Backbone bond lengths (Angstrom), bond angles and torsions (degrees), N, CA, C in turn:
res aa  C-N    CA-C-N  psi(-1)  N-CA   C-N-CA  omega(-1)  CA-C   N-CA-C  phi
1 M - - - 1.470 - - 1.506 109.58 -
2 N 1.355 117.93 127.68 1.459 122.60 -177.83 1.511 110.42 -81.37
3 R 1.358 114.63 131.47 1.449 119.66 175.76 1.522 109.18 -84.24
4 P 1.354 116.56 148.22 1.469 118.25 179.66 1.513 110.55 -64.15
5 G 1.313 116.44 142.88 1.443 120.88 178.86 1.516 111.15 -75.80
6 R 1.319 114.39 -175.89 1.471 120.40 -178.29 1.523 110.38 -60.03
7 A 1.342 116.77 -42.81 1.471 120.02 -179.05 1.515 111.01 -64.62
8 G 1.344 116.23 -37.05 1.476 119.17 179.42 1.503 111.55 -66.52
9 I 1.369 115.89 -40.05 1.466 119.81 179.70 1.514 110.28 -62.89
10 I 1.322 117.17 -41.02 1.466 121.09 179.62 1.537 110.34 -63.44
11 C 1.324 116.30 -41.72 1.481 120.31 179.47 1.528 111.14 -62.59
12 I 1.361 115.31 -43.07 1.465 118.89 179.14 1.522 110.67 -62.98
13 F 1.340 116.67 -40.53 1.466 121.38 -179.63 1.527 110.98 -63.41
14 I 1.351 115.69 -44.00 1.455 119.95 179.92 1.524 111.21 -64.98
15 L 1.342 116.57 -40.46 1.456 121.05 179.19 1.530 111.01 -63.93
16 G 1.344 116.83 -40.62 1.466 120.72 178.55 1.517 111.61 -64.01
17 M 1.324 116.35 -42.12 1.461 119.76 179.01 1.527 111.12 -63.55
18 A 1.319 115.52 -39.25 1.476 119.26 179.69 1.526 110.91 -64.46
19 L 1.334 116.38 -40.82 1.456 119.86 178.70 1.518 111.72 -64.17
20 M 1.352 116.04 -40.18 1.462 120.43 179.79 1.525 110.91 -64.77
21 Q 1.323 116.77 -41.91 1.463 119.91 178.86 1.530 111.42 -66.31
22 G 1.339 116.05 -36.79 1.463 119.80 178.51 1.513 111.54 -64.32
23 C 1.324 116.71 -42.34 1.464 120.12 178.49 1.514 111.26 -65.36
24 S 1.349 116.12 -38.75 1.464 119.22 178.30 1.517 111.05 -64.00
25 Y 1.332 117.83 -39.77 1.464 121.95 179.33 1.524 111.69 -64.03
26 L 1.362 114.47 -43.34 1.453 118.67 -179.76 1.526 111.59 -65.15
27 S 1.339 117.85 -34.17 1.461 120.67 -179.25 1.518 111.96 -69.14
28 N 1.339 117.74 -21.92 1.469 121.05 -179.91 1.523 113.64 -89.10
29 I 1.324 117.92 -5.02 1.461 120.76 178.50 1.524 109.00 -75.49
30 P 1.337 119.34 124.63 1.475 120.47 -178.83 1.523 111.58 -62.84
31 Y 1.338 114.19 147.28 1.460 120.46 -179.74 1.533 109.54 -78.83
32 I 1.306 116.91 127.33 1.459 122.60 177.69 1.514 107.62 -113.56
33 P 1.330 117.22 108.57 1.478 118.86 -176.96 1.512 111.62 -68.60
34 F 1.292 115.99 152.96 1.457 122.11 176.29 1.519 109.06 -75.70
35 V 1.306 117.15 130.42 1.451 122.41 -178.42 1.511 109.46 -111.31
36 N 1.303 115.18 122.98 1.458 120.66 176.76 1.518 108.78 -70.13
37 K 1.307 118.27 124.56 1.462 122.31 -176.66 1.510 111.37 -60.14
38 A 1.333 116.75 -37.16 1.455 120.04 -178.66 1.521 111.36 -66.08
39 E 1.367 116.05 -36.14 1.457 119.46 179.16 1.514 111.55 -75.80
40 D 1.339 117.45 -29.69 1.458 121.42 -177.23 1.517 112.11 -76.31
41 D 1.328 117.11 -27.44 1.454 120.17 -178.95 1.515 110.54 -66.61
42 P 1.331 118.91 142.42 1.458 120.95 178.20 1.511 111.78 -63.11
43 Q 1.331 115.29 146.16 1.450 120.08 179.26 1.522 110.09 -73.04
44 P 1.328 118.64 147.50 1.455 119.80 178.90 1.515 111.11 -63.77
45 E 1.337 116.85 145.86 1.451 121.51 -179.29 1.531 110.12 -67.62
46 S 1.350 114.92 151.27 1.445 119.82 177.59 1.523 109.92 -66.68
47 R 1.310 115.82 158.34 1.455 121.19 -176.06 1.515 110.88 -60.06
48 K 1.313 116.56 134.93 1.454 122.57 178.63 1.524 109.44 -119.18
49 L 1.329 114.59 148.95 1.451 119.72 175.37 1.518 109.78 -86.71
50 D 1.310 115.58 152.22 1.461 120.44 175.42 1.527 108.05 -82.82
51 A 1.325 115.46 61.09 1.466 120.96 -177.60 1.523 109.12 -157.51
52 R 1.311 115.31 125.57 1.458 120.70 177.43 1.529 111.35 -106.32
53 M 1.321 116.96 -29.36 1.457 121.37 -179.06 1.533 109.18 -129.23
54 I 1.330 115.89 129.84 1.463 121.64 -175.40 1.528 109.78 -123.51
55 A 1.319 116.02 128.30 1.464 121.52 174.69 1.524 108.67 -95.47
56 V 1.328 116.42 131.67 1.464 121.64 -179.09 1.525 108.88 -100.69
57 L 1.329 116.34 113.43 1.454 120.92 -179.81 1.532 111.05 -78.84
58 P 1.321 118.00 161.35 1.468 120.48 172.72 1.525 110.29 -57.67
59 V 1.311 115.61 150.05 1.462 121.53 -175.87 1.524 110.29 -76.15
60 D 1.326 115.03 133.10 1.463 121.33 174.48 1.526 107.83 -84.04
61 I 1.327 116.69 124.08 1.467 121.67 -173.71 1.532 110.52 -97.69
62 K 1.329 115.96 116.15 1.462 121.21 170.88 1.525 109.50 -93.00
63 T 1.342 115.13 -46.44 1.453 121.75 174.96 1.521 107.63 -143.51
64 G 1.319 116.07 133.01 1.453 119.45 -179.27 1.507 111.54 131.53
65 S 1.315 115.39 -178.80 1.457 121.25 -175.86 1.520 111.47 -103.75
66 I 1.330 114.86 166.07 1.462 120.62 176.68 1.528 110.11 -64.30
67 D 1.324 116.71 -37.76 1.463 120.31 178.98 1.526 111.15 -62.91
68 A 1.328 116.66 -40.86 1.462 120.04 178.54 1.525 110.81 -65.30
69 A 1.323 116.92 -39.81 1.464 120.89 178.73 1.527 110.90 -65.84
70 R 1.325 116.81 -41.71 1.469 120.70 178.11 1.522 110.44 -62.29
71 M 1.325 116.30 -44.49 1.458 121.28 179.69 1.525 110.72 -62.26
72 L 1.329 116.62 -41.46 1.462 121.60 179.86 1.520 110.87 -62.25
73 R 1.304 116.92 -43.30 1.463 120.82 -179.96 1.532 111.51 -65.38
74 E 1.308 117.03 -40.83 1.462 121.03 -179.68 1.528 111.31 -66.04
75 K 1.331 116.46 -42.22 1.465 119.82 178.66 1.526 110.51 -65.06
76 L 1.314 117.28 -40.00 1.461 121.62 178.50 1.521 110.72 -63.72
77 F 1.315 115.80 -42.08 1.465 122.01 178.50 1.537 110.74 -57.03
78 D 1.329 116.43 -46.59 1.465 120.73 -178.93 1.524 111.84 -69.02
79 E 1.331 116.88 -42.22 1.460 119.86 -177.50 1.533 111.94 -67.54
80 L 1.321 117.54 -34.04 1.466 120.20 175.96 1.531 110.64 -62.91
81 Y 1.306 116.11 -37.70 1.467 120.39 178.11 1.531 110.34 -64.44
82 F 1.333 116.17 -41.96 1.462 120.06 178.61 1.528 111.44 -67.05
83 K 1.334 117.40 -23.55 1.462 121.37 177.60 1.523 112.02 -83.41
84 G 1.337 117.25 -2.50 1.459 119.86 175.69 1.512 115.44 103.09
85 Y 1.343 117.28 13.94 1.466 120.21 179.19 1.530 109.88 -104.12
86 P 1.329 117.82 132.59 1.473 120.34 -178.92 1.527 111.75 -60.62
87 K 1.331 115.18 152.14 1.467 120.61 179.09 1.528 110.54 -81.03
88 I 1.317 115.76 126.37 1.459 122.69 172.44 1.531 106.05 -105.32
89 P 1.324 119.08 108.34 1.472 121.29 -172.87 1.521 112.81 -54.52
90 F 1.334 114.86 142.23 1.462 120.11 177.76 1.527 111.59 -58.36
91 E 1.329 116.37 -33.97 1.464 120.01 -178.24 1.526 111.09 -59.58
92 M 1.329 116.51 -40.11 1.457 120.54 178.91 1.526 110.91 -67.30
93 V 1.330 116.13 -44.46 1.463 120.83 -178.59 1.525 110.35 -64.73
94 D 1.323 116.22 -46.38 1.466 120.27 -176.81 1.526 111.76 -68.35
95 A 1.336 116.80 -34.40 1.464 119.76 177.49 1.524 110.78 -66.25
96 A 1.330 116.16 -39.83 1.465 120.02 177.43 1.523 110.74 -64.81
97 L 1.331 116.79 -40.33 1.461 120.30 178.28 1.524 111.15 -65.52
98 A 1.337 117.11 -37.01 1.466 120.64 178.55 1.530 110.67 -63.19
99 D 1.328 116.97 -39.99 1.466 120.36 177.41 1.523 110.96 -64.61
100 I 1.341 115.89 -39.64 1.466 119.98 179.93 1.528 110.20 -65.72
101 R 1.335 116.72 -39.99 1.469 120.14 179.80 1.529 111.29 -62.73
102 K 1.324 116.10 -41.59 1.468 119.74 179.28 1.530 110.58 -63.31
103 R 1.304 115.02 -38.27 1.460 119.84 -176.43 1.519 112.27 -78.72
104 D 1.341 116.84 -37.78 1.465 121.20 -174.30 1.515 113.40 -105.33
105 G 1.303 118.35 11.91 1.464 120.20 174.43 1.508 115.01 75.67
106 G 1.336 116.91 46.66 1.469 120.47 172.20 1.506 115.37 82.50
107 A 1.322 118.99 31.84 1.464 121.16 177.20 1.525 110.23 -65.18
108 S 1.330 116.62 138.87 1.464 120.68 178.86 1.521 110.07 -84.08
109 G 1.328 115.49 163.01 1.459 119.77 -178.32 1.511 113.47 -59.08
110 S 1.351 116.13 -34.82 1.461 119.66 -176.87 1.531 112.64 -71.19
111 T 1.343 117.28 -17.11 1.464 120.07 -179.13 1.522 113.29 -102.83
112 V 1.331 116.87 -3.07 1.466 120.22 179.96 1.526 109.28 -77.65
113 A 1.316 117.24 128.70 1.461 121.74 179.72 1.525 110.11 -66.56
114 P 1.330 118.03 141.74 1.467 120.59 -179.35 1.521 112.44 -60.81
115 Q 1.347 117.26 -31.19 1.464 119.54 179.59 1.528 111.12 -63.64
116 V 1.327 116.26 -35.34 1.468 120.56 -177.75 1.516 110.59 -69.86
117 I 1.333 116.88 -52.98 1.455 120.54 -179.09 1.523 110.89 -67.61
118 G 1.333 116.30 -31.94 1.463 119.92 179.77 1.513 112.74 -67.63
119 S 1.322 116.68 -39.20 1.471 120.08 179.88 1.520 111.36 -68.28
120 M 1.321 117.33 -27.24 1.459 121.07 -179.84 1.526 112.28 -81.08
121 L 1.310 116.64 -32.23 1.467 120.39 -174.94 1.522 113.65 -104.48
122 G 1.329 117.28 -14.97 1.458 119.66 -178.94 1.518 113.64 73.12
123 V 1.332 117.18 29.59 1.466 121.04 179.16 1.522 110.08 -98.01
124 D 1.333 115.55 172.09 1.461 121.17 -178.91 1.525 112.93 -98.56
125 A 1.340 115.86 -25.51 1.457 120.03 -177.37 1.524 109.56 -152.15
126 V 1.315 114.92 160.50 1.464 121.59 -178.86 1.526 108.38 -126.51
127 M 1.345 115.54 132.07 1.459 121.07 179.41 1.529 110.00 -96.86
128 Y 1.331 114.93 118.50 1.461 122.17 175.39 1.530 107.74 -102.67
129 T 1.330 116.21 131.01 1.467 120.66 -178.58 1.517 109.53 -126.77
130 T 1.321 116.14 133.06 1.458 121.84 177.58 1.525 109.12 -119.73
131 L 1.324 116.34 122.34 1.461 121.48 177.16 1.528 108.74 -84.39
132 L 1.328 116.12 111.56 1.458 121.62 -176.89 1.522 112.61 -89.44
133 E 1.338 115.20 -31.97 1.459 119.29 -175.67 1.520 109.56 -157.14
134 A 1.315 116.28 136.69 1.463 122.51 174.64 1.519 106.71 -159.25
135 N 1.313 116.33 88.26 1.458 118.85 -174.50 1.522 111.92 -145.98
136 T 1.304 113.61 163.01 1.458 123.04 176.60 1.518 108.30 -127.34
137 T 1.329 116.32 127.63 1.461 121.65 179.24 1.528 108.51 -108.73
138 Y 1.310 116.93 120.29 1.461 121.16 -176.70 1.526 110.55 -90.69
139 R 1.323 115.27 117.72 1.462 122.02 176.67 1.527 109.25 -99.30
140 Y 1.317 115.46 -162.26 1.463 119.59 -176.32 1.532 111.45 -68.60
141 V 1.342 116.71 -51.60 1.469 119.37 -178.96 1.526 112.18 -127.84
142 Y 1.313 117.68 8.31 1.459 119.23 178.08 1.524 109.15 -148.82
143 A 1.342 114.76 163.32 1.465 120.34 -178.17 1.527 109.23 -143.05
144 P 1.342 118.15 109.51 1.474 120.50 176.78 1.526 111.58 -77.55
145 V 1.320 115.32 143.40 1.466 122.90 176.88 1.527 107.70 -115.36
146 N 1.328 117.04 126.58 1.464 121.97 -177.51 1.519 110.47 -125.10
147 V 1.329 115.33 136.28 1.463 121.70 177.25 1.528 108.15 -135.71
148 A 1.317 116.24 133.02 1.463 121.46 177.23 1.524 108.83 -140.53
149 A 1.324 115.81 140.60 1.460 120.24 -178.50 1.518 110.16 -153.56
150 V 1.327 115.00 153.59 1.469 121.73 175.10 1.523 108.29 -112.19
151 F 1.329 115.34 130.28 1.460 121.83 178.11 1.527 107.88 -112.80
152 E 1.316 116.78 127.85 1.464 121.11 -176.75 1.529 109.59 -135.24
153 L 1.319 115.42 121.00 1.462 121.40 -178.70 1.527 109.03 -104.42
154 K 1.344 116.00 126.76 1.457 120.99 -177.31 1.526 111.01 -120.21
155 S 1.316 115.09 141.13 1.453 121.68 179.17 1.519 110.69 -75.75
156 V 1.332 116.52 138.94 1.467 119.47 177.51 1.530 110.60 -80.98
157 K 1.322 117.67 -13.08 1.466 120.63 178.77 1.524 111.10 -78.16
158 T 1.317 115.51 -46.69 1.467 120.29 -173.31 1.525 113.53 -112.42
159 G 1.323 117.15 -20.27 1.450 120.59 -174.34 1.515 113.45 82.29
160 D 1.327 117.19 -1.16 1.459 121.76 -178.02 1.531 111.29 -79.26
161 T 1.319 115.84 154.63 1.460 121.71 174.69 1.525 108.69 -78.11
162 I 1.330 116.26 122.42 1.468 120.40 -179.43 1.527 112.30 -105.09
163 W 1.324 116.35 -9.05 1.468 121.07 175.84 1.517 108.19 -164.23
164 R 1.336 116.01 141.39 1.465 120.91 179.94 1.519 109.10 -151.21
165 F 1.329 115.71 141.55 1.462 119.16 179.32 1.526 109.21 -153.90
166 E 1.328 116.49 133.29 1.464 122.09 173.39 1.523 108.11 -103.68
167 S 1.312 116.10 123.41 1.460 121.34 -173.36 1.525 110.71 -119.98
168 R 1.334 115.32 143.99 1.462 121.76 177.31 1.525 109.38 -135.55
169 A 1.324 114.96 143.95 1.463 120.58 176.63 1.517 108.50 -145.50
170 T 1.327 115.91 150.94 1.456 120.72 -178.85 1.518 110.70 -149.48
171 D 1.311 115.31 152.93 1.464 122.57 175.12 1.525 106.64 -156.14
172 R 1.324 116.86 173.43 1.463 118.95 179.71 1.510 109.85 -147.87
173 D 1.321 114.41 154.85 1.455 121.16 177.65 1.525 108.42 -123.60
174 Y 1.326 115.66 151.97 1.457 121.35 -178.51 1.524 110.03 -117.45
175 G 1.311 116.37 145.60 1.454 120.67 178.48 1.524 110.83 -169.24
176 V 1.322 114.81 164.38 1.458 120.75 -178.60 1.518 110.96 -87.96
177 T 1.342 116.53 -38.17 1.463 121.24 -178.47 1.524 110.18 -111.93
178 K 1.337 115.05 159.96 1.458 119.30 179.43 1.522 111.29 -67.01
179 S 1.318 116.61 -36.85 1.469 119.33 178.42 1.522 111.00 -63.26
180 G 1.327 115.77 -37.02 1.466 119.28 176.93 1.516 111.71 -67.46
181 L 1.330 115.98 -39.36 1.456 120.45 177.52 1.529 111.01 -65.06
182 E 1.312 116.56 -42.18 1.467 120.52 179.73 1.519 111.00 -61.32
183 L 1.312 116.39 -41.42 1.465 119.83 178.46 1.523 110.76 -65.85
184 G 1.327 116.11 -42.54 1.464 119.57 -178.70 1.518 112.83 -67.00
185 T 1.329 116.89 -42.63 1.465 119.61 -178.53 1.531 111.63 -69.98
186 T 1.327 116.61 -29.94 1.465 119.63 175.56 1.523 110.72 -62.30
187 K 1.319 115.87 -37.11 1.468 120.76 -179.31 1.527 111.46 -71.26
188 I 1.339 117.79 -37.93 1.466 119.51 -175.60 1.530 112.41 -89.79
189 F 1.335 117.79 -11.17 1.457 119.72 -176.34 1.531 111.17 -59.81
190 E 1.325 116.86 -44.38 1.464 120.31 -179.78 1.524 111.16 -62.48
191 D 1.338 116.90 -36.55 1.466 120.41 178.09 1.529 111.27 -65.35
192 V 1.310 116.97 -36.96 1.470 120.65 179.74 1.527 110.03 -68.40
193 V 1.336 116.83 -41.46 1.467 120.41 176.40 1.521 110.12 -60.70
194 H 1.318 115.69 -44.81 1.470 120.25 -179.80 1.529 111.11 -62.11
195 E 1.319 116.54 -39.82 1.466 120.68 179.83 1.521 110.96 -63.51
196 A 1.323 117.18 -39.84 1.469 120.57 178.34 1.526 110.86 -63.39
197 V 1.316 116.38 -40.70 1.468 120.57 178.73 1.524 110.43 -67.27
198 K 1.324 117.51 -43.77 1.465 121.18 -179.08 1.521 111.80 -61.12
199 K 1.330 117.10 -39.96 1.467 120.02 178.43 1.525 110.51 -60.52
200 A 1.324 116.16 -40.00 1.464 119.52 179.13 1.524 110.97 -68.39
201 M 1.321 116.80 -44.45 1.465 120.38 -176.32 1.526 112.78 -68.45
202 E 1.321 117.06 -25.09 1.465 119.73 175.68 1.520 111.20 -65.16
203 N 1.327 117.09 -22.65 1.465 121.77 179.79 1.528 112.82 -98.47
204 L 1.321 116.57 0.57 1.468 120.71 178.44 1.528 109.33 -93.49
205 P 1.332 118.99 128.64 1.470 119.82 177.21 1.517 111.51 -57.95
206 D 1.328 115.71 149.48 1.463 120.89 -178.96 1.516 112.17 -64.52
207 G 1.332 114.83 151.70 1.454 120.67 179.89 1.521 111.62 -89.06
208 P 1.332 117.61 -175.83 1.470 122.11 -175.98 1.521 113.38 -66.79
209 G 1.336 117.71 -19.68 1.453 120.20 -178.26 1.513 114.27 -80.99
210 V 1.346 118.40 -6.52 1.462 122.98 179.13 1.510 108.55 -101.81
211 R 1.342 115.95 126.80 1.472 120.82 -179.96 1.532 109.07 -111.90
């Protein structure tokens, strides 16, 4: 077997050095992970309503008291603001409704078309609320409190309903005497109304003020 000559040994040495330098170069190249295009693309935005400003009308009472309806409207007003919708003062809404009543012979808020109130206030949608239930039933040692309402948002452009939700909430208080129960249920009644509103607002898409 012939051994490589001097020139062959030099060639092998040079080739080995080149391979070593190549491996060293490759080891210094930063690692770039593979990125799935589908994962890199931004996620689609959550559903938005075609409404930036919402007017909240007085609550239409089917069952319940005026105080419960007032409380429901106030809670809805605050929760809409937290969802990113600007506040439209009740004074503006009620003044517009008063003008409509004078012109149309005492029309109630629930019968006013969204296009009419929208053109007067410059809003995009109108919230109609119907109080279905707001009562306290006194039992022997406890008293359940029930609140139910329907929230319906209508576009001022088309008059169509663009969002609707029926919400219910309940709680109960315990006591030995009826007077004690009455005091306890009075305290929790506002919380039950608020809970009914919150359940509805959790299903309402965020407004322009939420990023």
